[in-house]
C-alpha positions, 0 to 999 in steps of 0.5 A: 724947637727944643731939638734934644727932647724932640730928637730923642722921641722921634728916633724910635719911628721906623717909618713903617706906615702902620700909623696910616692904617689907623689914623682917623684923619687920613681918610679925610685928608689922603695926604702923608702929612696927616699921619703920624709918620709925616708929622715925625719926619717934619718934626725931625727936619725942623729939629735938625735945622733942615726946614725953617718954616715954622708956620707950615709945621705949626699947621701940620701939628695942629691938623691932628685929633690927638686920638692916640690910635697911631700911638697904640698901634705903633710896633715901636711905641713911638710917643706920637701924642707927646711929640705933637704936643711938645712940637705945638708948645715949642711953636707957640712959644716961637710964633705966639698964641692967638689972642682968643686962646690967651683969653680962654686958656689964660684968663677964663679957664684957670678961674672959677669966677671967669668960667661962671661969667663966661657961661652966663654971657654965653647963655644970654647971647644964645637966647638973643642970636641963635635959633632953638633946636629941640632934640632928645638930648635937650634944647640946642641952639643952631648958629645962623649961616651968617656966622660961618659955622656951617650949621653948628649946634650948641647945647642950651647953657644953664643959668646956674652950674652944678657946683653953684647949686650945692649948698655952701656946706654940702660935700665939703669934706670926705675920703672920696673927692669928685672932680667934676670938670668944666663941661659937667659943671657949667654945660651939663650940670645934670651930669655933675648932679648924677655923678655926685648922687650916685657916688654918694650911694657908695656910703663913703664920704663924698666931697666936691672940689669947688672953685677948681681951675680947668684940668689944663688939657685944652690949653696943653693940646693948643700949645699954651703950656704956661696956662696949662702949668698954672692949672696943674699947679693949682689943682695939685696944690689943692688936691694935696691939701685935701688929701683924699683917698680917691679922686673920681672923674666923670670925664675921661679927658680930665682923667687922662690929663691927671693920670698921664699928661700933667707930669709932662709939665712937671719935671722931677726937680719941680717942687710939686712933682712928688705931690703930683705923683701921689695925686695921679696915683689916686685918680680913677674913672667914674665906672670903675669906682662904682664897680669897686664900691659895690654901688651897683649891687644895690640896684634891683633887676632892670625893668622888662619890656625895654627894646633890647640893644637900644643903648650903646656905649661909645668908647672915648679915645682917651678913656677906652684907648689911652687909659684902657678903661672900656669894659668898665662903662659897659659893665655899668650899663649892663647892671643899670639897664640890663638887656637894653644895653647892646654892643654898638656898631662903630663903638670904637670909632673916634667922634672927631671932636679933638678939642680945639680941632673942632674949632679949627676945622669944624667941617672935617670934625663934623664929617667924622662926627656925623659918620660916627653917630649915623653908623650907630643909629643905622645899627639900631642904637637909640641912645649913645651912652659914654664918659667923656665931656668932649665926646658928648658935646660933639655927638650931641651936636652931630645928633642935632644935625642928622637925627634929633631923636638920637639921645647922647648921655653920660653913663651916670645919668642912666645909673641915676635914673635907674636908682630913681625909677625903681 
């Protein structure tokens, strides 16, 4: 492990235990190793040479949702997420990366063609091997028990991506650039379409970044820094060449990668560092863009007769927590659906997705997620709206498992619906 870098980061931890009071995972594990304080102690021991069990440390650092709650609550502002991600990266270099991760992060996600091929293959296999489960959020497929996925459901994959549906000459140039993201392009193209059409109502020129690699966050949190760096470098080059005034993100996790995490991969001496800083400064979330450009002022009054409070807002950990953008999504919903919006019970509870954590320990991820959607439904919420691709994937799965009548949508879908129906 890179001892100097990690020692400087862990030295700020006072071992006070505040992290344990807010940790999403601690109620499930009931173990000190699950919380930030325990992980910091292990990293310190490894960095100082007192503990050479790299496999055990890798397991401990992998057992984290990276929700950031410990970091935000920490009185010393210990950079827990950075410690965990650096540790995962160092250990991946030392111990290697599993073959499936090498394929997904190193071959598929950096390549537009690779993502298209993966979606098409997965869509075909769903129809052959999985069972259909109709839900209010759309058709899902459930894994049979023989697959060892404990009831996991996945959304029905489309035959064509959002970007694939755009005519060749459309949305090529504009002062505002939409970074759709992998999930809203390939898994939920309706979200990509809704975001694009509503951004156009700003009367600004809207371009869409085509053939883009993944933002790099999934690879980064999995410890695959080389693959994450490839994605970051390509995105920075292309966004610098396009030179938009603003770059808008429907997904809070993609946004946090650009606003915060990508600079951890590009030291100041890197030739793209200056470009990366300029790109990061132009990135903003979807809801903020709508509010700043006055798009929602064109909406007529919301329809009357809807049940008050039936639509709630889920706070994504990265968007609302890390970036402090929680009020904007709520304000968009107030303007778009009126009294149908109400503060949701358990709005700030983590959904339990955590990227590859959901694959690594699906039973625990599902337990946290089922609690999330159950608390919301018990509080009277019928539609959960949010602005993060991972949260939507997780909560639609949880709704399909527990209450198929519960809808989970992106706020852009509700805004688009509001404009289309009035």
